[in-house]
N, CA, C and O atoms as CSV, one atom per row, in Angstrom:
chain,resi,resn,atom,element,x,y,z
A,1,UNK,N,N,145.379,119.053,-40.663
A,1,UNK,CA,C,145.100,119.064,-39.252
A,1,UNK,C,C,144.837,120.504,-38.816
A,1,UNK,O,O,145.506,121.437,-39.260
A,2,UNK,N,N,143.867,120.660,-37.954
A,2,UNK,CA,C,143.529,121.988,-37.461
A,2,UNK,C,C,143.378,121.935,-35.955
A,2,UNK,O,O,142.655,121.089,-35.430
A,3,UNK,N,N,144.056,122.834,-35.252
A,3,UNK,CA,C,143.876,123.017,-33.818
A,3,UNK,C,C,143.422,124.449,-33.603
A,3,UNK,O,O,144.030,125.392,-34.112
A,4,UNK,N,N,142.348,124.599,-32.845
A,4,UNK,CA,C,141.825,125.937,-32.572
A,4,UNK,C,C,142.780,126.681,-31.627
A,4,UNK,O,O,143.665,126.077,-31.021
A,5,UNK,N,N,142.590,127.978,-31.515
A,5,UNK,CA,C,143.396,128.769,-30.576
A,5,UNK,C,C,143.215,128.282,-29.147
A,5,UNK,O,O,144.171,128.262,-28.371
A,6,UNK,N,N,141.982,127.886,-28.790
A,6,UNK,CA,C,141.736,127.346,-27.442
A,6,UNK,C,C,142.507,126.051,-27.233
A,6,UNK,O,O,143.079,125.838,-26.163
A,7,UNK,N,N,142.531,125.173,-28.251
A,7,UNK,CA,C,143.290,123.928,-28.154
A,7,UNK,C,C,144.770,124.215,-27.964
A,7,UNK,O,O,145.422,123.593,-27.125
A,8,UNK,N,N,145.299,125.144,-28.730
A,8,UNK,CA,C,146.713,125.493,-28.618
A,8,UNK,C,C,147.040,126.081,-27.246
A,8,UNK,O,O,148.097,125.791,-26.686
A,9,UNK,N,N,146.158,126.889,-26.712
A,9,UNK,CA,C,146.355,127.456,-25.373
A,9,UNK,C,C,146.354,126.357,-24.320
A,9,UNK,O,O,147.206,126.347,-23.432
A,10,UNK,N,N,145.390,125.421,-24.414
A,10,UNK,CA,C,145.333,124.297,-23.472
A,10,UNK,C,C,146.609,123.464,-23.543
A,10,UNK,O,O,147.174,123.099,-22.512
A,11,UNK,N,N,147.059,123.165,-24.750
A,11,UNK,CA,C,148.271,122.359,-24.918
A,11,UNK,C,C,149.504,123.088,-24.397
A,11,UNK,O,O,150.378,122.475,-23.784
A,12,UNK,N,N,149.575,124.378,-24.638
A,12,UNK,CA,C,150.701,125.170,-24.159
A,12,UNK,C,C,150.761,125.145,-22.638
A,12,UNK,O,O,151.828,124.940,-22.058
A,13,UNK,N,N,149.619,125.353,-21.993
A,13,UNK,CA,C,149.550,125.335,-20.536
A,13,UNK,C,C,149.944,123.966,-19.993
A,13,UNK,O,O,150.719,123.870,-19.041
A,14,UNK,N,N,149.407,122.902,-20.605
A,14,UNK,CA,C,149.697,121.551,-20.150
A,14,UNK,C,C,151.184,121.221,-20.333
A,14,UNK,O,O,151.811,120.684,-19.420
A,15,UNK,N,N,151.743,121.534,-21.484
A,15,UNK,CA,C,153.147,121.219,-21.755
A,15,UNK,C,C,154.079,121.968,-20.800
A,15,UNK,O,O,155.089,121.416,-20.363
A,16,UNK,N,N,153.753,123.202,-20.480
A,16,UNK,CA,C,154.592,123.965,-19.543
A,16,UNK,C,C,154.512,123.378,-18.135
A,16,UNK,O,O,155.509,123.332,-17.415
A,17,UNK,N,N,153.319,122.931,-17.751
A,17,UNK,CA,C,153.155,122.404,-16.400
A,17,UNK,C,C,153.913,121.106,-16.201
A,17,UNK,O,O,154.461,120.872,-15.124
A,18,UNK,N,N,153.956,120.264,-17.214
A,18,UNK,CA,C,154.643,118.980,-17.066
A,18,UNK,C,C,156.001,118.994,-17.774
A,18,UNK,O,O,156.604,117.943,-17.990
A,19,UNK,N,N,156.465,120.159,-18.126
A,19,UNK,CA,C,157.775,120.385,-18.735
A,19,UNK,C,C,157.956,119.663,-20.066
A,19,UNK,O,O,159.077,119.319,-20.440
A,20,UNK,N,N,156.874,119.438,-20.770
A,20,UNK,CA,C,156.951,118.931,-22.136
A,20,UNK,C,C,157.317,117.471,-22.288
A,20,UNK,O,O,157.589,117.026,-23.403
A,21,UNK,N,N,157.333,116.704,-21.201
A,21,UNK,CA,C,157.751,115.301,-21.306
A,21,UNK,C,C,156.871,114.496,-22.268
A,21,UNK,O,O,157.337,113.515,-22.846
A,22,UNK,N,N,155.618,114.893,-22.445
A,22,UNK,CA,C,154.737,114.145,-23.346
A,22,UNK,C,C,155.238,114.179,-24.788
A,22,UNK,O,O,154.958,113.267,-25.566
A,23,UNK,N,N,155.968,115.213,-25.139
A,23,UNK,CA,C,156.449,115.335,-26.513
A,23,UNK,C,C,157.586,114.363,-26.824
A,23,UNK,O,O,157.961,114.190,-27.984
A,24,UNK,N,N,158.133,113.729,-25.783
A,24,UNK,CA,C,159.224,112.780,-25.981
A,24,UNK,C,C,158.797,111.338,-25.719
A,24,UNK,O,O,159.633,110.434,-25.749
A,25,UNK,N,N,157.522,111.112,-25.464
A,25,UNK,CA,C,157.017,109.769,-25.204
A,25,UNK,C,C,156.941,108.964,-26.493
A,25,UNK,O,O,156.788,109.528,-27.577
A,26,UNK,N,N,157.046,107.654,-26.373
A,26,UNK,CA,C,156.905,106.772,-27.526
A,26,UNK,C,C,155.444,106.576,-27.887
A,26,UNK,O,O,155.123,106.303,-29.044
A,27,UNK,N,N,154.543,106.714,-26.898
A,27,UNK,CA,C,153.103,106.536,-27.121
A,27,UNK,C,C,152.345,107.258,-26.025
A,27,UNK,O,O,152.873,107.512,-24.942
A,28,UNK,N,N,151.090,107.586,-26.327
A,28,UNK,CA,C,150.220,108.247,-25.351
A,28,UNK,C,C,149.037,107.360,-25.030
A,28,UNK,O,O,148.462,106.719,-25.909
A,29,UNK,N,N,148.684,107.333,-23.754
A,29,UNK,CA,C,147.475,106.681,-23.276
A,29,UNK,C,C,146.590,107.789,-22.710
A,29,UNK,O,O,146.826,108.281,-21.606
A,30,UNK,N,N,145.577,108.174,-23.469
A,30,UNK,CA,C,144.671,109.257,-23.064
A,30,UNK,C,C,143.545,108.675,-22.225
A,30,UNK,O,O,142.879,107.730,-22.646
A,31,UNK,N,N,143.330,109.236,-21.039
A,31,UNK,CA,C,142.257,108.750,-20.175
A,31,UNK,C,C,141.386,109.918,-19.732
A,31,UNK,O,O,141.763,111.083,-19.861
A,32,UNK,N,N,140.221,109.582,-19.212
A,32,UNK,CA,C,139.183,110.585,-18.977
A,32,UNK,C,C,139.301,111.328,-17.650
A,32,UNK,O,O,138.678,112.380,-17.502
A,33,UNK,N,N,140.048,110.846,-16.703
A,33,UNK,CA,C,140.067,111.532,-15.420
A,33,UNK,C,C,141.220,111.111,-14.535
A,33,UNK,O,O,142.031,110.258,-14.895
A,34,UNK,N,N,141.274,111.734,-13.359
A,34,UNK,CA,C,142.362,111.479,-12.421
A,34,UNK,C,C,142.356,110.050,-11.901
A,34,UNK,O,O,143.418,109.459,-11.707
A,35,UNK,N,N,141.182,109.490,-11.676
A,35,UNK,CA,C,141.110,108.106,-11.181
A,35,UNK,C,C,141.701,107.142,-12.194
A,35,UNK,O,O,142.502,106.275,-11.841
A,36,UNK,N,N,141.310,107.290,-13.448
A,36,UNK,CA,C,141.838,106.412,-14.498
A,36,UNK,C,C,143.346,106.619,-14.634
A,36,UNK,O,O,144.088,105.655,-14.824
A,37,UNK,N,N,143.798,107.854,-14.539
A,37,UNK,CA,C,145.231,108.170,-14.620
A,37,UNK,C,C,146.003,107.384,-13.556
A,37,UNK,O,O,146.989,106.714,-13.860
A,38,UNK,N,N,145.547,107.475,-12.322
A,38,UNK,CA,C,146.229,106.801,-11.219
A,38,UNK,C,C,146.140,105.280,-11.326
A,38,UNK,O,O,147.126,104.578,-11.100
A,39,UNK,N,N,144.963,104.779,-11.671
A,39,UNK,CA,C,144.783,103.327,-11.765
A,39,UNK,C,C,145.593,102.708,-12.906
A,39,UNK,O,O,146.183,101.642,-12.732
A,40,UNK,N,N,145.629,103.353,-14.054
A,40,UNK,CA,C,146.408,102.820,-15.171
A,40,UNK,C,C,147.886,102.733,-14.813
A,40,UNK,O,O,148.539,101.732,-15.107
A,41,UNK,N,N,148.406,103.761,-14.188
A,41,UNK,CA,C,149.814,103.754,-13.785
A,41,UNK,C,C,150.069,102.697,-12.692
A,41,UNK,O,O,151.089,102.008,-12.711
A,42,UNK,N,N,149.133,102.582,-11.750
A,42,UNK,CA,C,149.280,101.626,-10.656
A,42,UNK,C,C,149.256,100.187,-11.162
A,42,UNK,O,O,150.113,99.383,-10.793
A,43,UNK,N,N,148.281,99.859,-12.005
A,43,UNK,CA,C,148.176,98.483,-12.504
A,43,UNK,C,C,149.352,98.115,-13.407
A,43,UNK,O,O,149.805,96.970,-13.386
A,44,UNK,N,N,149.846,99.050,-14.190
A,44,UNK,CA,C,151.027,98.780,-15.010
A,44,UNK,C,C,152.230,98.485,-14.114
A,44,UNK,O,O,153.034,97.602,-14.413
A,45,UNK,N,N,152.344,99.227,-13.021
A,45,UNK,CA,C,153.427,99.000,-12.073
A,45,UNK,C,C,153.302,97.623,-11.416
A,45,UNK,O,O,154.294,96.914,-11.249
A,46,UNK,N,N,152.073,97.253,-11.047
A,46,UNK,CA,C,151.840,95.929,-10.455
A,46,UNK,C,C,152.227,94.802,-11.410
A,46,UNK,O,O,152.709,93.751,-10.985
A,47,UNK,N,N,152.013,95.033,-12.693
A,47,UNK,CA,C,152.349,94.030,-13.704
A,47,UNK,C,C,153.838,94.018,-14.048
A,47,UNK,O,O,154.286,93.230,-14.881
A,48,UNK,N,N,154.596,94.897,-13.400
A,48,UNK,CA,C,156.034,94.912,-13.602
A,48,UNK,C,C,156.496,95.729,-14.790
A,48,UNK,O,O,157.658,95.632,-15.186
A,49,UNK,N,N,155.617,96.532,-15.368
A,49,UNK,CA,C,155.985,97.372,-16.504
A,49,UNK,C,C,155.531,98.804,-16.258
A,49,UNK,O,O,154.500,99.226,-16.782
A,50,UNK,N,N,156.289,99.553,-15.466
A,50,UNK,CA,C,155.913,100.957,-15.280
A,50,UNK,C,C,155.843,101.660,-16.644
A,50,UNK,O,O,156.748,101.532,-17.469
A,51,UNK,N,N,154.779,102.384,-16.856
A,51,UNK,CA,C,154.552,103.002,-18.158
A,51,UNK,C,C,155.646,103.991,-18.530
A,51,UNK,O,O,156.018,104.084,-19.699
A,52,UNK,N,N,156.166,104.728,-17.561
A,52,UNK,CA,C,157.242,105.682,-17.852
A,52,UNK,C,C,158.457,104.967,-18.442
A,52,UNK,O,O,159.069,105.450,-19.395
A,53,UNK,N,N,158.802,103.815,-17.869
A,53,UNK,CA,C,159.953,103.063,-18.362
A,53,UNK,C,C,159.709,102.508,-19.756
A,53,UNK,O,O,160.654,102.296,-20.517
A,54,UNK,N,N,158.449,102.273,-20.094
A,54,UNK,CA,C,158.098,101.761,-21.422
A,54,UNK,C,C,157.947,102.892,-22.439
A,54,UNK,O,O,157.694,102.638,-23.616
A,55,UNK,N,N,158.099,104.129,-21.994
A,55,UNK,CA,C,157.987,105.267,-22.897
A,55,UNK,C,C,156.555,105.676,-23.180
A,55,UNK,O,O,156.285,106.369,-24.161
A,56,UNK,N,N,155.628,105.246,-22.317
A,56,UNK,CA,C,154.212,105.569,-22.489
A,56,UNK,C,C,153.822,106.634,-21.473
A,56,UNK,O,O,154.030,106.464,-20.272
A,57,UNK,N,N,153.261,107.720,-21.958
A,57,UNK,CA,C,152.787,108.787,-21.094
A,57,UNK,C,C,151.275,108.686,-20.959
A,57,UNK,O,O,150.561,108.592,-21.957
A,58,UNK,N,N,150.791,108.705,-19.722
A,58,UNK,CA,C,149.356,108.713,-19.458
A,58,UNK,C,C,148.932,110.171,-19.331
A,58,UNK,O,O,149.529,110.937,-18.574
A,59,UNK,N,N,147.902,110.546,-20.076
A,59,UNK,CA,C,147.428,111.928,-20.088
A,59,UNK,C,C,145.963,111.963,-19.676
A,59,UNK,O,O,145.115,111.353,-20.327
A,60,UNK,N,N,145.672,112.666,-18.610
A,60,UNK,CA,C,144.296,112.908,-18.169
A,60,UNK,C,C,143.767,114.090,-18.970
A,60,UNK,O,O,143.924,115.243,-18.567
A,61,UNK,N,N,143.141,113.799,-20.106
A,61,UNK,CA,C,142.716,114.885,-20.993
A,61,UNK,C,C,141.553,115.682,-20.436
A,61,UNK,O,O,141.389,116.851,-20.783
A,62,UNK,N,N,140.750,115.085,-19.588
A,62,UNK,CA,C,139.559,115.756,-19.078
A,62,UNK,C,C,139.928,116.971,-18.229
A,62,UNK,O,O,139.226,117.982,-18.255
A,63,UNK,N,N,141.010,116.877,-17.488
A,63,UNK,CA,C,141.424,117.964,-16.608
A,63,UNK,C,C,142.557,118.802,-17.185
A,63,UNK,O,O,143.070,119.697,-16.513
A,64,UNK,N,N,142.948,118.522,-18.413
A,64,UNK,CA,C,144.088,119.206,-19.007
A,64,UNK,C,C,143.829,119.700,-20.422
A,64,UNK,O,O,144.772,119.876,-21.194
A,65,UNK,N,N,142.593,119.921,-20.769
A,65,UNK,CA,C,142.280,120.390,-22.119
A,65,UNK,C,C,141.225,119.508,-22.750
A,65,UNK,O,O,140.481,118.815,-22.056
A,66,UNK,N,N,141.167,119.536,-24.030
A,66,UNK,CA,C,140.161,118.753,-24.732
A,66,UNK,C,C,140.799,117.525,-25.364
A,66,UNK,O,O,141.982,117.552,-25.700
A,67,UNK,N,N,140.032,116.443,-25.531
A,67,UNK,CA,C,140.595,115.258,-26.180
A,67,UNK,C,C,141.027,115.551,-27.609
A,67,UNK,O,O,142.025,115.009,-28.083
A,68,UNK,N,N,140.277,116.407,-28.294
A,68,UNK,CA,C,140.614,116.730,-29.675
A,68,UNK,C,C,141.969,117.389,-29.811
A,68,UNK,O,O,142.680,117.150,-30.788
A,69,UNK,N,N,142.339,118.219,-28.842
A,69,UNK,CA,C,143.638,118.888,-28.884
A,69,UNK,C,C,144.772,117.876,-28.780
A,69,UNK,O,O,145.748,117.956,-29.526
A,70,UNK,N,N,144.647,116.931,-27.862
A,70,UNK,CA,C,145.701,115.924,-27.701
A,70,UNK,C,C,145.772,114.994,-28.909
A,70,UNK,O,O,146.862,114.638,-29.356
A,71,UNK,N,N,144.628,114.604,-29.431
A,71,UNK,CA,C,144.617,113.731,-30.606
A,71,UNK,C,C,145.224,114.466,-31.799
A,71,UNK,O,O,146.011,113.886,-32.547
A,72,UNK,N,N,144.868,115.724,-31.981
A,72,UNK,CA,C,145.429,116.505,-33.075
A,72,UNK,C,C,146.938,116.630,-32.970
A,72,UNK,O,O,147.645,116.499,-33.969
A,73,UNK,N,N,147.437,116.883,-31.769
A,73,UNK,CA,C,148.876,117.006,-31.561
A,73,UNK,C,C,149.578,115.668,-31.794
A,73,UNK,O,O,150.641,115.614,-32.413
A,74,UNK,N,N,148.975,114.592,-31.295
A,74,UNK,CA,C,149.560,113.260,-31.498
A,74,UNK,C,C,149.657,112.935,-32.984
A,74,UNK,O,O,150.665,112.397,-33.445
A,75,UNK,N,N,148.619,113.259,-33.720
A,75,UNK,CA,C,148.651,113.007,-35.159
A,75,UNK,C,C,149.698,113.860,-35.853
A,75,UNK,O,O,150.388,113.385,-36.755
A,76,UNK,N,N,149.824,115.118,-35.439
A,76,UNK,CA,C,150.797,116.015,-36.060
A,76,UNK,C,C,152.226,115.516,-35.857
A,76,UNK,O,O,153.056,115.616,-36.761
A,77,UNK,N,N,152.512,114.979,-34.670
A,77,UNK,CA,C,153.850,114.482,-34.361
A,77,UNK,C,C,153.997,112.983,-34.592
A,77,UNK,O,O,155.038,112.396,-34.294
A,78,UNK,N,N,152.938,112.368,-35.128
A,78,UNK,CA,C,152.928,110.923,-35.407
A,78,UNK,C,C,153.244,110.104,-34.161
A,78,UNK,O,O,154.010,109.142,-34.213
A,79,UNK,N,N,152.642,110.498,-33.043
A,79,UNK,CA,C,152.780,109.767,-31.784
A,79,UNK,C,C,151.609,108.793,-31.689
A,79,UNK,O,O,150.455,109.218,-31.741
A,80,UNK,N,N,151.882,107.495,-31.551
A,80,UNK,CA,C,150.782,106.534,-31.384
A,80,UNK,C,C,150.014,106.849,-30.108
A,80,UNK,O,O,150.609,107.251,-29.107
A,81,UNK,N,N,148.684,106.669,-30.138
A,81,UNK,CA,C,147.858,106.996,-28.982
A,81,UNK,C,C,146.679,106.034,-28.903
A,81,UNK,O,O,146.232,105.464,-29.898
A,82,UNK,N,N,146.201,105.883,-27.685
A,82,UNK,CA,C,144.973,105.135,-27.407
A,82,UNK,C,C,144.174,105.980,-26.431
A,82,UNK,O,O,144.738,106.570,-25.509
A,83,UNK,N,N,142.860,106.042,-26.630
A,83,UNK,CA,C,141.986,106.794,-25.723
A,83,UNK,C,C,141.064,105.825,-24.994
A,83,UNK,O,O,140.439,104.958,-25.604
A,84,UNK,N,N,140.995,105.989,-23.692
A,84,UNK,CA,C,140.115,105.178,-22.857
A,84,UNK,C,C,139.101,106.100,-22.198
A,84,UNK,O,O,139.468,107.072,-21.539
A,85,UNK,N,N,137.813,105.785,-22.382
A,85,UNK,CA,C,136.742,106.592,-21.786
A,85,UNK,C,C,135.729,105.680,-21.114
A,85,UNK,O,O,135.587,104.508,-21.466
A,86,UNK,N,N,135.031,106.243,-20.143
A,86,UNK,CA,C,133.917,105.528,-19.532
A,86,UNK,C,C,132.793,105.398,-20.560
A,86,UNK,O,O,132.744,106.142,-21.540
A,87,UNK,N,N,131.910,104.462,-20.325
A,87,UNK,CA,C,130.762,104.286,-21.213
A,87,UNK,C,C,129.556,105.059,-20.676
A,87,UNK,O,O,128.420,104.593,-20.762
A,88,UNK,N,N,129.815,106.234,-20.128
A,88,UNK,CA,C,128.730,107.092,-19.665
A,88,UNK,C,C,128.596,108.265,-20.630
A,88,UNK,O,O,129.304,108.326,-21.636
A,89,UNK,N,N,127.707,109.182,-20.335
A,89,UNK,CA,C,127.465,110.298,-21.241
A,89,UNK,C,C,128.718,111.163,-21.421
A,89,UNK,O,O,129.014,111.605,-22.531
A,90,UNK,N,N,129.445,111.400,-20.339
A,90,UNK,CA,C,130.658,112.208,-20.426
A,90,UNK,C,C,131.709,111.563,-21.319
A,90,UNK,O,O,132.359,112.249,-22.109
A,91,UNK,N,N,131.879,110.252,-21.200
A,91,UNK,CA,C,132.835,109.539,-22.046
A,91,UNK,C,C,132.438,109.566,-23.507
A,91,UNK,O,O,133.276,109.749,-24.390
A,92,UNK,N,N,131.156,109.382,-23.751
A,92,UNK,CA,C,130.674,109.417,-25.140
A,92,UNK,C,C,130.851,110.803,-25.740
A,92,UNK,O,O,131.194,110.930,-26.916
A,93,UNK,N,N,130.620,111.841,-24.947
A,93,UNK,CA,C,130.812,113.205,-25.447
A,93,UNK,C,C,132.283,113.469,-25.762
A,93,UNK,O,O,132.601,114.132,-26.749
A,94,UNK,N,N,133.184,112.946,-24.916
A,94,UNK,CA,C,134.612,113.125,-25.178
A,94,UNK,C,C,135.005,112.461,-26.492
A,94,UNK,O,O,135.773,113.025,-27.272
A,95,UNK,N,N,134.481,111.271,-26.735
A,95,UNK,CA,C,134.785,110.584,-27.983
A,95,UNK,C,C,134.262,111.351,-29.185
A,95,UNK,O,O,134.927,111.431,-30.218
A,96,UNK,N,N,133.079,111.910,-29.050
A,96,UNK,CA,C,132.498,112.647,-30.168
A,96,UNK,C,C,133.204,113.977,-30.399
A,96,UNK,O,O,133.325,114.423,-31.540
A,97,UNK,N,N,133.670,114.613,-29.333
A,97,UNK,CA,C,134.435,115.852,-29.499
A,97,UNK,C,C,135.724,115.563,-30.254
A,97,UNK,O,O,136.136,116.331,-31.123
A,98,UNK,N,N,136.347,114.454,-29.914
A,98,UNK,CA,C,137.594,114.069,-30.548
A,98,UNK,C,C,137.375,113.721,-32.005
A,98,UNK,O,O,138.198,114.052,-32.859
A,99,UNK,N,N,136.276,113.059,-32.291
A,99,UNK,CA,C,136.061,112.564,-33.647
A,99,UNK,C,C,135.304,113.537,-34.528
A,99,UNK,O,O,135.244,113.356,-35.744
A,100,UNK,N,N,134.727,114.567,-33.928
A,100,UNK,CA,C,133.952,115.525,-34.705
A,100,UNK,C,C,132.565,115.016,-35.058
A,100,UNK,O,O,131.884,115.601,-35.900
A,101,UNK,N,N,132.139,113.923,-34.418
A,101,UNK,CA,C,130.815,113.370,-34.682
A,101,UNK,C,C,129.796,114.057,-33.806
A,101,UNK,O,O,130.138,114.666,-32.792
A,102,UNK,N,N,128.544,113.957,-34.201
A,102,UNK,CA,C,127.468,114.457,-33.349
A,102,UNK,C,C,127.273,113.490,-32.201
A,102,UNK,O,O,127.539,112.296,-32.338
A,103,UNK,N,N,126.809,113.999,-31.065
A,103,UNK,CA,C,126.724,113.177,-29.863
A,103,UNK,C,C,125.674,112.081,-29.951
A,103,UNK,O,O,125.701,111.158,-29.138
A,104,UNK,N,N,124.748,112.144,-30.906
A,104,UNK,CA,C,123.750,111.088,-31.000
A,104,UNK,C,C,124.135,110.007,-32.001
A,104,UNK,O,O,123.384,109.048,-32.182
A,105,UNK,N,N,125.288,110.137,-32.656
A,105,UNK,CA,C,125.693,109.128,-33.624
A,105,UNK,C,C,126.424,107.991,-32.920
A,105,UNK,O,O,126.918,108.152,-31.804
A,106,UNK,N,N,126.486,106.858,-33.577
A,106,UNK,CA,C,127.145,105.686,-33.005
A,106,UNK,C,C,128.651,105.913,-32.983
A,106,UNK,O,O,129.204,106.569,-33.866
A,107,UNK,N,N,129.303,105.366,-31.971
A,107,UNK,CA,C,130.747,105.498,-31.847
A,107,UNK,C,C,131.403,104.350,-32.589
A,107,UNK,O,O,131.068,103.188,-32.362
A,108,UNK,N,N,132.322,104.663,-33.463
A,108,UNK,CA,C,133.085,103.664,-34.189
A,108,UNK,C,C,134.307,103.322,-33.352
A,108,UNK,O,O,135.210,104.149,-33.223
A,109,UNK,N,N,134.357,102.120,-32.778
A,109,UNK,CA,C,135.443,101.772,-31.882
A,109,UNK,C,C,136.775,101.680,-32.622
A,109,UNK,O,O,137.822,101.774,-31.981
A,110,UNK,N,N,136.780,101.500,-33.940
A,110,UNK,CA,C,138.029,101.485,-34.694
A,110,UNK,C,C,138.704,102.847,-34.650
A,110,UNK,O,O,139.902,102.953,-34.914
A,111,UNK,N,N,137.957,103.881,-34.324
A,111,UNK,CA,C,138.472,105.251,-34.319
A,111,UNK,C,C,139.162,105.582,-33.004
A,111,UNK,O,O,139.765,106.648,-32.882
A,112,UNK,N,N,139.088,104.702,-32.028
A,112,UNK,CA,C,139.616,104.999,-30.700
A,112,UNK,C,C,141.115,104.862,-30.588
A,112,UNK,O,O,141.683,105.246,-29.565
A,113,UNK,N,N,141.763,104.344,-31.570
A,113,UNK,CA,C,143.198,104.132,-31.480
A,113,UNK,C,C,143.891,104.528,-32.767
A,113,UNK,O,O,143.296,104.480,-33.844
A,114,UNK,N,N,145.113,104.908,-32.657
A,114,UNK,CA,C,145.886,105.236,-33.858
A,114,UNK,C,C,146.804,104.097,-34.252
A,114,UNK,O,O,147.514,104.198,-35.252
A,115,UNK,N,N,146.805,103.011,-33.486
A,115,UNK,CA,C,147.666,101.864,-33.811
A,115,UNK,C,C,147.093,101.076,-34.948
A,115,UNK,O,O,147.678,100.075,-35.362
């Protein structure tokens, strides 16, 4: 596993801001933006299973670093993760950054989860 210095800086900043709670989660749900962050937490609450109580941390990777940094860290600590992205150009680019694929290649949906 390799994390660049920029990835490590982003992760350090993010972990300090949220006091490192992500490192104690049972699983990560990576999402592309603030709207998805709020909606995922809201709908889980409506269904009677607040994600925090289930040990699942929702991470808005778009505003807190790169998807590759979070995926690399999750793999290093063996934290199960799922990534949710829009099917627009920005979402496809996030998936390719995470996977190391070129942006014109097909996305392998089996690669979107560590479960």
